[in-house]
KEKE-3310 file (N, C-alpha, C; in steps of 0.2 Angstrom, whole numbers, plus 5000, padded with zeros to 4 digits):
npx = (5099:5111:5116:5130:5136:5145:5159:5163:5171:5166:5166:5159:5151:5147:5134:5127:5124:5118:5105:5100:5096:5087:5077:5068:5065:5057:5049:5047:5042:5046:5051:5063:5074:5072:5077:5089:5096:5094:5101:5114:5119:5120:5132:5142:5156:5156:5164:5161:5163:5158:5144:5138:5139:5130:5118:5118:5114:5105:5094:5094:5089:5076:5071:5071:5063:5052:5055:5068:5062:5056:5064:5071:5061:5057:5070:5068:5079:5085:5077:5060:5061:5075:5084:5102:5103:5094:5101:5112:5108:5106:5119:5123:5115:5116:5131:5141:5158:5157:5152:5160:5167:5168:5158:5147:5146:5147:5138:5126:5126:5124:5111:5102:5105:5098:5085:5082:5083:5069:5059:5057:5047:5039:5031:5030:5035:5049:5052:5049:5035:5020:5005:4993:4996:5005:4995:4988:4995:4999:4985:4984:4994:4997:5004:5015:5018:5028:5041:5043:5043:5056:5063:5061:5068:5081:5096:5097:5102:5113:5110:5111:5105:5111:5112:5108:5106:5121:5130:5139:5136:5146:5155:5155:5155:5170:5175:5171:5177:5190:5193:5192:5180:5169:5161:5144:5135:5116:5109:5094:5092:5094:5103:5108:5119:5129:5131:5146:5151:5147:5142:5142:5133:5131:5140:5149:5156:5153:5139:5135:5136:5126:5127:5122:5108:5101:5092:5083:5083:5070:5063:5069:5064:5051:5050:5057:5046:5036:5041:5042:5044:5056:5051:5036:5022:5021:5013:5017:5006:5010:5019:5030:5045:5050:5058:5056:5050:5061:5070:5061:5062:5076:5075:5067:5077:5077:5069:5056:5040:5035:5025:5025:5015:5009:5000:5008:5016:5031:5039:5039:5044:5059:5059:5059:5075:5082:5081:5086:5100:5103:5102:5090:5077:5063:5052:5040:5033:5016:5007:4993:4982:4967:4953:4951:4966:4968:4955:4958:4970:4961:4963:4974:4989:4999:5006:5002:5008:5005:5011:5005:5002:5004:5006:5018:5025:5034:5047:5052:5065:5073:5067:5061:5054:5041:5033:5029:5023:5012:4994:4980:4967:4974:4978:4967:4963:4973:4969:4957:4961:4970:4961:4951:4962:4966:4952:4951:4962:4964:4959:4966:4971:4977:4964:4972:4982:4994:4991:4999:5001:5007:5017:5026:5023:5017:5005:4992:4978:4982:4986:4984:4972:4967:4968:4959:4946:4944:4946:4934:4925:4927:4925:4924:4931:4947:4960:4966:4984:4996:5005:5017:5025:5035:5045:5052:5060:5068:5080:5079:5069:5051:5040:5024:5019:5006:4999:4989:4979:4969:4954:4944)
npy = (5163:5154:5138:5131:5119:5116:5118:5108:5095:5082:5076:5083:5078:5067:5073:5080:5069:5062:5074:5075:5060:5060:5069:5063:5054:5060:5070:5067:5056:5043:5025:5021:5011:5009:5022:5022:5013:5019:5030:5027:5016:5027:5029:5026:5027:5028:5024:5009:5013:5024:5025:5017:5026:5037:5029:5027:5042:5045:5038:5040:5055:5053:5044:5054:5064:5072:5077:5085:5094:5101:5110:5114:5122:5130:5138:5144:5141:5141:5139:5131:5114:5113:5102:5099:5111:5101:5091:5097:5100:5087:5081:5089:5086:5072:5074:5074:5075:5080:5094:5108:5121:5134:5136:5133:5138:5142:5145:5145:5131:5128:5134:5125:5113:5117:5121:5105:5100:5106:5098:5089:5082:5079:5067:5063:5070:5072:5057:5056:5054:5052:5060:5054:5041:5037:5038:5026:5016:5018:5016:5001:4994:4999:4999:4994:5002:5012:5007:5000:5006:5015:5006:5005:5012:5011:5008:4996:4979:4970:4957:4939:4925:4909:4901:4885:4876:4879:4881:4877:4884:4886:4886:4896:4907:4905:4910:4922:4929:4925:4937:4948:4949:4949:4941:4935:4922:4916:4911:4906:4904:4896:4896:4910:4924:4936:4953:4962:4974:4986:4986:4985:4970:4966:4967:4957:4943:4930:4931:4936:4925:4916:4912:4917:4928:4942:4943:4946:4941:4940:4938:4926:4918:4914:4906:4894:4892:4889:4877:4867:4851:4843:4835:4842:4848:4866:4881:4897:4912:4924:4930:4940:4947:4936:4931:4925:4913:4908:4903:4895:4883:4881:4873:4865:4858:4857:4850:4844:4853:4871:4882:4899:4913:4930:4946:4955:4951:4958:4957:4943:4940:4944:4936:4923:4925:4927:4913:4906:4908:4906:4894:4885:4874:4870:4880:4886:4901:4909:4924:4929:4934:4931:4926:4914:4909:4904:4897:4885:4881:4872:4866:4859:4858:4852:4863:4879:4897:4913:4928:4942:4955:4973:4983:4985:4992:4985:4984:4997:5001:4999:5003:5017:5028:5024:5027:5039:5038:5029:5030:5035:5028:5020:5011:5005:4998:4989:4978:4975:4969:4961:4951:4946:4940:4930:4922:4919:4914:4904:4891:4883:4875:4858:4844:4841:4850:4864:4879:4895:4912:4928:4940:4959:4967:4977:4979:4971:4973:4969:4956:4943:4947:4946:4931:4929:4932:4926:4914:4913:4914:4902:4891:4876:4872:4876:4873:4880:4880:4887:4904:4916:4932:4943:4954:4972:4974:4963:4965:4963:4963:4966:4956:4943:4930:4916:4899:4886:4872:4863:4856:4849)
npz = (5025:5016:5010:5003:4994:4985:4989:4996:5004:4999:4985:4971:4960:4968:4976:4966:4959:4972:4973:4960:4959:4972:4969:4961:4966:4976:4970:4955:4958:4957:4959:4971:4967:4955:4951:4955:4947:4935:4935:4938:4928:4918:4923:4924:4927:4941:4957:4967:4979:4980:4973:4984:4995:4991:4989:5004:5006:5001:5004:5017:5017:5012:5021:5032:5027:5031:5043:5041:5032:5038:5047:5037:5032:5046:5048:5037:5025:5010:4993:4996:4997:4995:4990:4988:5004:5011:5013:5020:5032:5036:5037:5047:5057:5060:5063:5055:5048:5034:5029:5026:5036:5031:5024:5032:5046:5062:5070:5062:5060:5074:5075:5064:5074:5087:5079:5077:5090:5094:5089:5098:5105:5097:5088:5075:5066:5070:5069:5055:5049:5040:5045:5046:5045:5054:5064:5060:5062:5079:5083:5078:5083:5095:5112:5105:5095:5096:5097:5088:5078:5080:5077:5062:5058:5055:5050:5036:5032:5024:5015:5008:5001:4998:4983:4983:4974:4967:4973:4989:5006:5014:5005:4996:5005:5012:4998:4995:5007:5002:4994:5002:5006:5021:5030:5038:5046:5052:5063:5062:5046:5036:5023:5023:5021:5030:5027:5031:5029:5015:5002:4984:4981:4970:4958:4960:4955:4960:4961:4948:4943:4948:4961:4971:4978:4980:4997:5010:5028:5034:5022:5017:5027:5026:5015:5022:5033:5024:5019:5006:4998:4990:4973:4975:4968:4965:4967:4966:4970:4969:4961:4959:4956:4958:4970:4984:4974:4969:4980:4986:4974:4975:4988:4988:4979:4966:4960:4953:4952:4950:4947:4944:4947:4941:4938:4929:4917:4914:4926:4927:4917:4922:4931:4925:4919:4930:4938:4924:4927:4941:4937:4937:4934:4938:4937:4932:4920:4921:4915:4922:4916:4914:4922:4921:4921:4933:4938:4929:4936:4949:4964:4962:4968:4980:4988:4989:4989:4993:4992:4996:4988:4999:5012:5015:5023:5032:5025:5027:5032:5021:5010:5009:5004:5002:5014:5010:4996:5000:5002:5010:5007:4997:5007:5010:4999:4994:5007:5002:4989:4996:5002:4990:4984:4992:4995:4982:4976:4986:4980:4974:4979:4985:4991:5006:5005:5006:5014:5011:5017:5015:5021:5019:5029:5045:5052:5058:5053:5039:5043:5051:5055:5043:5041:5050:5047:5032:5037:5043:5034:5026:5035:5032:5023:5027:5039:5052:5058:5060:5063:5060:5065:5062:5069:5066:5073:5077:5069:5056:5039:5046:5044:5041:5042:5039:5040:5031:5032:5017:5019:5011)
capx = (5103:5113:5122:5134:5139:5150:5164:5162:5176:5164:5167:5155:5147:5141:5131:5125:5121:5111:5101:5096:5089:5081:5073:5067:5059:5054:5046:5043:5037:5051:5054:5072:5078:5072:5080:5097:5097:5093:5107:5122:5117:5122:5136:5147:5164:5156:5166:5158:5162:5153:5139:5138:5138:5125:5112:5117:5114:5097:5087:5094:5088:5069:5070:5070:5062:5048:5061:5072:5059:5052:5069:5072:5054:5058:5075:5070:5087:5085:5070:5056:5063:5082:5090:5108:5100:5092:5107:5120:5104:5107:5126:5125:5113:5123:5139:5146:5164:5157:5149:5165:5166:5171:5152:5143:5149:5145:5130:5124:5126:5118:5105:5100:5103:5092:5077:5082:5080:5066:5057:5060:5043:5035:5034:5028:5040:5056:5054:5046:5031:5015:5002:4988:5000:5005:4988:4987:5001:4997:4979:4984:5000:4995:5012:5021:5021:5035:5047:5042:5045:5060:5067:5061:5071:5088:5099:5097:5109:5114:5108:5112:5104:5116:5108:5112:5107:5125:5135:5137:5136:5155:5161:5154:5158:5176:5176:5169:5185:5196:5191:5192:5172:5168:5150:5142:5130:5112:5106:5088:5089:5104:5107:5109:5126:5125:5138:5150:5152:5143:5147:5138:5134:5128:5146:5152:5159:5148:5131:5135:5138:5123:5130:5117:5102:5098:5087:5081:5082:5063:5057:5071:5060:5045:5052:5059:5040:5031:5044:5039:5048:5057:5044:5030:5018:5019:5010:5018:5002:5011:5027:5034:5051:5053:5062:5054:5051:5068:5070:5057:5066:5082:5072:5066:5084:5075:5064:5046:5036:5033:5020:5023:5010:5007:4998:5013:5020:5037:5039:5041:5052:5065:5059:5066:5080:5084:5080:5090:5107:5101:5104:5086:5075:5059:5049:5035:5028:5011:5004:4984:4976:4960:4953:4952:4971:4967:4952:4961:4972:4960:4964:4983:4996:5001:5009:5001:5011:5002:5015:5000:5001:5004:5007:5026:5028:5040:5051:5052:5072:5076:5061:5058:5049:5034:5028:5027:5021:5005:4988:4974:4964:4979:4977:4961:4962:4977:4965:4954:4963:4971:4955:4947:4968:4964:4947:4950:4969:4965:4955:4972:4975:4972:4963:4976:4986:4997:4994:5002:5000:5012:5015:5029:5019:5017:5000:4988:4974:4984:4991:4981:4964:4962:4967:4954:4942:4947:4943:4926:4922:4931:4929:4924:4938:4953:4963:4973:4989:5002:5010:5022:5027:5043:5044:5057:5064:5073:5085:5077:5062:5044:5035:5018:5017:5002:5001:4981:4977:4963:4950:4941)
capy = (5159:5149:5134:5131:5111:5115:5119:5101:5087:5075:5075:5087:5072:5062:5081:5079:5063:5064:5080:5071:5055:5061:5075:5058:5049:5062:5074:5064:5048:5037:5019:5021:5006:5010:5030:5021:5007:5021:5035:5021:5014:5032:5035:5020:5025:5029:5017:5004:5018:5033:5022:5016:5034:5039:5026:5028:5048:5045:5035:5042:5060:5051:5042:5056:5071:5078:5081:5090:5099:5107:5111:5120:5129:5135:5142:5148:5139:5141:5139:5124:5107:5112:5097:5102:5112:5098:5088:5099:5099:5077:5080:5093:5081:5066:5076:5071:5078:5083:5102:5113:5124:5137:5136:5132:5144:5138:5151:5141:5124:5130:5133:5118:5108:5118:5117:5098:5099:5108:5094:5082:5080:5077:5060:5061:5077:5068:5052:5058:5052:5056:5060:5047:5035:5037:5037:5019:5010:5017:5012:4994:4993:5003:5000:4993:5007:5016:5003:4999:5015:5017:5001:5006:5019:5009:5005:4988:4973:4968:4949:4938:4919:4904:4897:4881:4871:4879:4883:4876:4892:4887:4886:4902:4912:4907:4912:4930:4932:4928:4945:4953:4953:4945:4940:4929:4918:4916:4904:4901:4905:4892:4898:4916:4927:4943:4956:4966:4980:4990:4986:4983:4964:4965:4967:4952:4936:4925:4935:4933:4917:4912:4908:4919:4931:4946:4942:4948:4937:4938:4935:4919:4913:4914:4899:4889:4893:4885:4869:4864:4845:4841:4833:4844:4854:4871:4888:4905:4917:4931:4928:4944:4946:4930:4932:4918:4909:4904:4902:4889:4880:4878:4870:4859:4855:4858:4844:4846:4859:4879:4886:4905:4917:4935:4948:4958:4949:4959:4954:4936:4940:4945:4928:4919:4928:4926:4905:4904:4914:4902:4886:4881:4873:4867:4884:4888:4906:4910:4927:4928:4937:4931:4921:4907:4904:4904:4891:4879:4877:4872:4859:4855:4862:4852:4870:4887:4902:4920:4933:4946:4966:4975:4991:4987:4994:4980:4985:5003:5001:4999:5006:5021:5032:5017:5030:5046:5037:5026:5035:5030:5025:5014:5004:5001:4995:4982:4976:4972:4964:4955:4946:4945:4935:4923:4919:4915:4909:4897:4886:4880:4871:4852:4844:4841:4851:4867:4887:4901:4917:4930:4951:4962:4971:4976:4980:4967:4971:4964:4949:4941:4949:4942:4925:4926:4934:4921:4905:4914:4912:4896:4886:4869:4872:4873:4874:4886:4877:4892:4909:4918:4940:4945:4961:4975:4975:4957:4968:4963:4968:4966:4950:4939:4923:4909:4892:4884:4864:4863:4849:4847)
capz = (5027:5010:5008:4997:4994:4978:4993:5003:5002:4995:4975:4968:4957:4972:4979:4960:4961:4977:4974:4956:4960:4976:4966:4953:4971:4979:4966:4950:4962:4954:4963:4973:4963:4950:4948:4956:4941:4927:4935:4938:4922:4915:4926:4926:4931:4949:4959:4970:4985:4978:4974:4991:4998:4983:4991:5006:5006:4998:5007:5023:5017:5010:5028:5036:5022:5034:5048:5038:5028:5043:5049:5035:5032:5050:5046:5028:5021:5003:4994:4996:4995:4988:4992:4995:5009:5015:5011:5023:5039:5037:5040:5054:5063:5059:5065:5049:5045:5027:5029:5024:5040:5028:5019:5036:5049:5068:5069:5058:5065:5080:5075:5065:5079:5092:5078:5079:5097:5094:5087:5103:5109:5090:5084:5068:5065:5072:5065:5049:5047:5040:5053:5045:5044:5064:5068:5059:5065:5086:5082:5076:5086:5103:5116:5104:5090:5095:5098:5082:5074:5080:5073:5055:5055:5058:5044:5034:5034:5017:5015:5002:5003:4996:4979:4985:4968:4963:4978:4997:5008:5015:4998:4996:5012:5007:4991:4998:5011:4998:4992:5008:5008:5026:5031:5047:5045:5055:5066:5057:5038:5035:5020:5020:5022:5031:5024:5038:5027:5015:4995:4980:4977:4960:4954:4962:4952:4963:4958:4940:4941:4950:4967:4977:4979:4988:4999:5020:5033:5036:5017:5018:5030:5021:5012:5027:5034:5018:5019:5002:4999:4983:4970:4976:4966:4970:4965:4969:4965:4967:4962:4956:4954:4961:4976:4985:4969:4965:4987:4985:4969:4977:4993:4982:4976:4960:4958:4954:4947:4953:4942:4945:4944:4942:4935:4927:4913:4915:4932:4924:4913:4927:4937:4921:4919:4936:4936:4921:4932:4947:4936:4940:4930:4936:4936:4924:4924:4921:4917:4924:4909:4914:4929:4916:4923:4941:4939:4928:4943:4955:4967:4960:4972:4985:4992:4987:4991:4991:4996:4993:4988:5005:5013:5013:5030:5038:5023:5027:5031:5015:5004:5016:5001:5005:5019:5008:4992:5000:5005:5015:5003:4996:5012:5012:4993:4998:5012:4999:4985:4999:5003:4986:4980:4998:4992:4975:4977:4987:4977:4971:4985:4982:4998:5011:5005:5011:5008:5015:5018:5019:5018:5022:5034:5053:5052:5061:5049:5035:5043:5059:5054:5036:5041:5053:5041:5028:5041:5046:5027:5025:5038:5031:5019:5028:5045:5053:5056:5064:5060:5064:5065:5061:5070:5062:5081:5076:5066:5050:5039:5049:5040:5042:5036:5041:5037:5032:5028:5015:5022:5007)
cpx = (5104:5118:5124:5136:5144:5157:5167:5168:5173:5162:5158:5151:5143:5136:5127:5121:5113:5108:5096:5091:5086:5077:5068:5061:5055:5048:5044:5041:5041:5050:5061:5072:5078:5078:5088:5099:5098:5100:5114:5123:5121:5127:5142:5154:5163:5160:5162:5158:5157:5147:5133:5135:5131:5119:5112:5112:5104:5092:5087:5090:5077:5067:5066:5069:5057:5053:5065:5069:5059:5059:5072:5068:5057:5064:5076:5078:5083:5080:5065:5057:5069:5085:5097:5107:5096:5097:5112:5116:5105:5114:5125:5122:5115:5127:5141:5152:5162:5156:5158:5163:5167:5163:5145:5146:5146:5139:5123:5119:5123:5110:5099:5099:5098:5086:5076:5078:5071:5059:5055:5053:5036:5036:5034:5033:5050:5056:5050:5040:5023:5009:4996:4991:5002:5001:4988:4988:5000:4991:4980:4989:5001:5003:5018:5023:5028:5040:5051:5045:5051:5066:5066:5065:5081:5090:5099:5102:5109:5115:5108:5108:5108:5112:5111:5111:5117:5131:5134:5137:5143:5155:5159:5158:5166:5179:5176:5175:5189:5196:5189:5185:5171:5160:5151:5135:5123:5111:5099:5088:5097:5107:5110:5117:5124:5132:5140:5149:5149:5146:5141:5141:5133:5136:5151:5154:5152:5140:5130:5135:5133:5123:5124:5113:5102:5092:5085:5079:5074:5058:5062:5066:5055:5044:5053:5050:5036:5034:5040:5048:5048:5051:5037:5028:5016:5018:5012:5013:5004:5017:5031:5038:5054:5058:5063:5053:5057:5071:5064:5061:5073:5081:5069:5072:5082:5073:5059:5044:5034:5030:5019:5019:5011:5005:5001:5017:5029:5040:5042:5045:5060:5067:5065:5073:5086:5086:5087:5097:5106:5103:5097:5080:5067:5053:5047:5031:5024:5008:4999:4983:4970:4958:4953:4960:4969:4963:4953:4966:4970:4959:4969:4988:4995:5005:5006:5005:5007:5006:5012:5002:5001:5006:5016:5029:5032:5048:5056:5060:5075:5072:5057:5052:5043:5029:5026:5023:5013:5002:4984:4970:4967:4975:4971:4959:4965:4974:4961:4956:4967:4967:4953:4954:4968:4961:4948:4957:4968:4961:4959:4975:4972:4969:4971:4982:4988:4996:4995:5003:5007:5013:5022:5027:5019:5011:4996:4979:4974:4986:4986:4974:4962:4964:4961:4947:4943:4944:4937:4923:4923:4932:4929:4927:4944:4954:4969:4979:4993:5005:5013:5023:5031:5045:5053:5064:5070:5078:5086:5070:5057:5041:5029:5019:5013:5001:4991:4981:4971:4960:4948:4943)
cpy = (5153:5145:5133:5123:5112:5115:5114:5097:5082:5079:5078:5083:5070:5068:5079:5072:5062:5066:5077:5066:5055:5065:5068:5055:5054:5069:5073:5057:5043:5031:5022:5017:5007:5018:5028:5017:5012:5027:5031:5019:5019:5036:5029:5021:5029:5021:5013:5009:5023:5031:5021:5018:5037:5036:5025:5036:5048:5045:5039:5051:5057:5051:5048:5065:5076:5082:5087:5096:5104:5110:5116:5125:5135:5139:5146:5147:5139:5141:5133:5119:5108:5108:5095:5106:5106:5092:5089:5099:5091:5078:5085:5090:5076:5069:5074:5075:5083:5091:5105:5119:5134:5142:5137:5132:5139:5141:5144:5134:5124:5130:5128:5115:5110:5118:5111:5097:5099:5102:5087:5079:5078:5072:5059:5067:5074:5061:5052:5053:5054:5056:5054:5041:5032:5035:5029:5013:5012:5016:5005:4993:4995:5002:5000:4997:5011:5014:5001:5001:5016:5011:5001:5012:5017:5007:4998:4985:4973:4959:4945:4928:4915:4902:4890:4874:4873:4879:4882:4883:4892:4890:4894:4909:4914:4911:4920:4932:4931:4934:4951:4956:4947:4946:4935:4927:4919:4912:4899:4902:4902:4892:4906:4918:4933:4947:4962:4973:4981:4988:4985:4975:4960:4963:4961:4946:4933:4926:4932:4926:4912:4910:4909:4923:4937:4944:4943:4944:4935:4935:4927:4914:4911:4906:4895:4888:4888:4877:4867:4858:4845:4835:4837:4848:4859:4877:4892:4910:4924:4931:4936:4943:4940:4926:4923:4911:4905:4901:4893:4882:4877:4874:4864:4854:4854:4851:4845:4850:4863:4880:4895:4910:4926:4941:4954:4956:4950:4956:4947:4934:4939:4939:4924:4920:4926:4918:4902:4906:4909:4895:4882:4881:4869:4874:4886:4894:4907:4919:4927:4936:4938:4927:4914:4902:4901:4896:4885:4876:4875:4867:4855:4855:4858:4858:4875:4892:4910:4924:4941:4953:4968:4981:4992:4988:4990:4981:4992:5004:5001:5001:5011:5029:5030:5024:5036:5043:5034:5031:5031:5025:5017:5008:4999:4998:4988:4978:4973:4968:4958:4949:4943:4938:4929:4919:4915:4910:4902:4890:4881:4876:4864:4850:4840:4842:4859:4875:4891:4907:4924:4937:4954:4967:4970:4977:4973:4965:4968:4957:4945:4940:4948:4935:4923:4928:4928:4913:4909:4912:4905:4890:4878:4866:4869:4877:4876:4881:4883:4898:4912:4926:4940:4954:4966:4977:4968:4961:4966:4964:4963:4961:4948:4932:4919:4904:4890:4878:4864:4856:4846:4850)
cpz = (5018:5011:5002:4995:4988:4983:4994:4999:4999:4989:4976:4965:4960:4976:4973:4961:4966:4977:4966:4958:4967:4973:4962:4959:4972:4975:4960:4951:4959:4960:4964:4968:4957:4945:4950:4950:4935:4930:4937:4931:4916:4916:4928:4928:4935:4952:4964:4979:4984:4978:4981:4994:4996:4988:4998:5009:5004:5001:5014:5021:5015:5017:5032:5034:5028:5039:5045:5034:5033:5047:5043:5032:5040:5049:5040:5024:5013:5001:4995:4993:4992:4995:4993:5001:5014:5018:5020:5030:5039:5040:5044:5059:5066:5062:5061:5048:5039:5027:5029:5031:5039:5028:5026:5044:5057:5071:5067:5058:5069:5080:5071:5070:5085:5088:5079:5086:5100:5094:5091:5105:5102:5086:5078:5064:5064:5068:5058:5045:5044:5046:5053:5045:5052:5066:5068:5064:5075:5086:5081:5081:5095:5105:5113:5096:5089:5095:5092:5076:5074:5077:5066:5053:5057:5051:5040:5033:5027:5020:5011:5006:4995:4989:4980:4978:4965:4967:4986:5000:5013:5011:4996:4999:5011:5003:4991:5003:5007:4995:4996:5010:5017:5028:5038:5046:5052:5057:5063:5052:5036:5029:5017:5025:5024:5031:5030:5037:5020:5007:4990:4977:4973:4958:4957:4959:4955:4962:4954:4940:4946:4958:4973:4974:4982:4990:5010:5020:5033:5027:5016:5021:5030:5019:5018:5030:5031:5020:5014:5002:4991:4979:4969:4969:4967:4966:4970:4965:4964:4967:4961:4953:4953:4966:4978:4980:4970:4974:4986:4981:4973:4983:4993:4981:4967:4956:4960:4950:4951:4946:4946:4941:4945:4938:4929:4923:4915:4918:4932:4922:4915:4931:4932:4919:4924:4938:4933:4924:4937:4943:4937:4935:4928:4938:4929:4926:4919:4921:4917:4922:4911:4921:4928:4920:4929:4942:4934:4934:4950:4958:4965:4963:4978:4992:4988:4992:4991:4998:4993:4995:4994:5005:5012:5019:5035:5033:5022:5027:5025:5009:5009:5010:5000:5008:5014:5000:4993:5006:5007:5009:4999:4998:5011:5004:4994:5001:5005:4994:4989:5000:4998:4983:4986:4994:4985:4973:4979:4985:4975:4974:4984:4992:5002:5010:5007:5006:5014:5014:5020:5017:5020:5026:5039:5053:5053:5055:5043:5036:5045:5055:5046:5036:5042:5049:5035:5032:5042:5040:5027:5029:5039:5027:5022:5035:5047:5057:5063:5059:5065:5060:5066:5063:5067:5069:5082:5071:5058:5046:5043:5043:5044:5039:5041:5037:5038:5029:5025:5016:5017:5001)
residu = (MET:ARG:PHE:ASN:LEU:ASN:GLN:LEU:ALA:VAL:PRO:LEU:LYS:ASN:ILE:GLN:ALA:ILE:ALA:GLN:ILE:THR:HIS:ALA:VAL:MET:HIS:GLU:LYS:GLN:TYR:ALA:ASP:LYS:ALA:PHE:GLU:ALA:TYR:PHE:LYS:ASN:HIS:ARG:SER:LEU:SER:SER:THR:ASP:THR:GLY:PHE:ILE:VAL:HIS:GLU:VAL:HIS:HIS:LEU:ILE:ARG:ASN:TRP:ARG:LEU:PHE:ILE:GLU:ILE:GLN:THR:LYS:LEU:LYS:LEU:GLY:SER:ALA:ASN:ASN:ILE:GLU:ALA:LEU:LEU:ASN:ILE:SER:TRP:ILE:ILE:SER:ASN:LYS:PRO:GLU:PRO:ASP:LYS:ARG:ILE:VAL:ASN:GLN:VAL:GLN:ARG:ASN:GLN:VAL:LEU:GLU:ALA:TYR:ARG:GLY:PHE:ALA:ASN:SER:ARG:THR:VAL:LEU:HIS:SER:PHE:PRO:ASN:TRP:LEU:ASP:ASN:VAL:GLY:ASN:ASN:GLU:LEU:THR:GLU:ARG:TRP:PRO:VAL:ILE:LEU:ASN:ALA:LEU:GLU:GLN:GLU:PRO:ARG:ILE:VAL:ILE:ARG:THR:ASN:THR:ILE:LYS:CYS:ALA:LYS:ASP:LYS:LEU:ARG:LYS:ALA:LEU:GLN:ASN:GLN:GLY:VAL:ILE:THR:GLU:ALA:HIS:GLY:LYS:ALA:ILE:ASP:ALA:LEU:ILE:PHE:ILE:SER:LYS:LEU:ASN:VAL:PHE:LYS:LEU:PRO:GLU:PHE:LYS:GLN:GLY:PHE:PHE:GLU:MET:GLN:ASP:ILE:SER:SER:GLN:LEU:VAL:GLY:TYR:PHE:ALA:ASN:PRO:GLN:PRO:GLY:MET:ARG:VAL:ILE:ASP:GLY:CYS:ALA:GLY:ASN:GLY:GLY:LYS:THR:LEU:HIS:LEU:ALA:SER:LEU:MET:GLN:ASN:LYS:GLY:ARG:ILE:ILE:ALA:LEU:ASP:LEU:PHE:PRO:GLY:LYS:LEU:ASP:THR:LEU:ARG:CYS:ARG:ALA:SER:ARG:ALA:GLY:ILE:SER:ILE:ILE:GLU:THR:ARG:ALA:ILE:GLU:THR:THR:LYS:VAL:ILE:LYS:ARG:LEU:HIS:GLY:THR:ALA:ASP:LEU:VAL:LEU:LEU:ASP:VAL:PRO:CYS:SER:GLY:LEU:GLY:VAL:LEU:LYS:ARG:ASN:PRO:GLU:ILE:LYS:TRP:ARG:LEU:GLN:PRO:ASN:ASP:LEU:GLU:ASN:LEU:LYS:LYS:THR:GLN:GLU:GLU:ILE:LEU:HIS:ARG:TYR:SER:LEU:MET:VAL:LYS:PRO:GLY:GLY:LYS:LEU:VAL:TYR:SER:THR:CYS:SER:ILE:LEU:PRO:SER:GLU:ASN:SER:GLN:GLN:ILE:GLN:LYS:PHE:LEU:GLU:ASN:HIS:ARG:ASP:GLN:PHE:GLU:PHE:VAL:GLU:GLU:ARG:PHE:ILE:SER:PRO:GLU:GLU:GLY:PHE:ASP:GLY:PHE:TYR:MET:ALA:SER:LEU:ILE:ARG:LYS:GLN)
# end
C-alpha cells in the first residue's frame, strides 16, 4: 500500500514542512522549538495559518509516534518511518477531511482504522509511550497514572502573562480584542490571559512592545507561590531563559534585586534580551562558572527559587518529544542533580528567608520525595511550610512546588 500526499488539498509546502521538521526532531534529535524556529526563519512567506497548522500536525505526529509507527509496520505502508505515510495515518484516525479519496481509498482507510482498534488494549501503544517510562509512571502514580496519561495527550492551550510593569491586563485584553483576538482570564493566575483560538502570538505588536510573555498557568503559579515582595533580594538559582525570573520581577514591581544564575551563558543572554523588552532593570545575570559563584552568595537572599532540571513529564502536552528523548539513566542522573542543587544552592538563603523548589515533573521521586530527603538531612536548618502539585488533569502543565524557611 502506498500513499501519495502530493495530490492532497493541503498545500504541498505544508506537507513538506511537516515532514522536514518531524524528521529533524525524531531522526536528527533536534529540539522541536529549535527545529520550528530554524524552518520558519527560512520560510518567512508562510502565513500564521500555515505555521499554526504545521506546528499542530508536527506535535500530533510526535505525540502519537509509536502508535502510527506500529500501524505503519503492521500494514507495510511504505518504507520504515515514512513520515508522509504516518501523516496520512494520523489524518485517517482523526477523521480529518485532508486525505484525498482518490489516493486513500475506503479499503485503505478501513485497514488503518481496524489496526488502530486492534491496539485498544495496549496502553503503551495506544498512548504512544515507551514501555520503561509507562512502568515508571505506573509505579509512582499507581491508580492516578491512566488518568494523568490521558490528560497529557490533550492539546495545550496558549497562555500569556501580562507584563504589569508596562501594561495592565484589562488594557492588554482590550487591545487584543480590537484585533479580533479573544482571550479569557483565569481565576488563580491574575495576570494570565488564555487564547480562545490558536495563533502566532510572537507576531502580535503587543509582544514586540513587551506587554506580555508566553507562560503557562502552572508556571505562573510558581511565581505567586514564591510570593516575592518589592525591595527583596531574590536569587533565581536555575534561571534558564528567564520566564519565571521575569515574573518575579513583575511581582516585585521592578523594585529590589534579582540575581539570575545558570550554567549556560547563552540562556542568560536570552534572559537579558527579554528583560530589556519587558522594561525590567532589577535583574543581574551571573553564569555559574565555578563553585565560588554560589559560595559568595551564601546567606544573602530573602528568597531563593530553584526551578531545577527535571524530566519535564509535566509539559508533554507542549513538548511531546521529551518522552522519546528521555532515557532511564537520564532520569536517575536528573534526580542526583536535583539533590545536589538543593544541598548546595539552599545555603544562599539567609536565616528567616524562604526556599522555593519547583519542577515541571509529575513524578513524586522528583518532587515530594526530594523535599523529604532534603529535610531529613537539613532538619536543623530548614522547616517545611507547604507544597502544591498541579496535575495535568487541571487543564494545564503538570508542576510541583514546595516552600521551606531557613531557621539558621
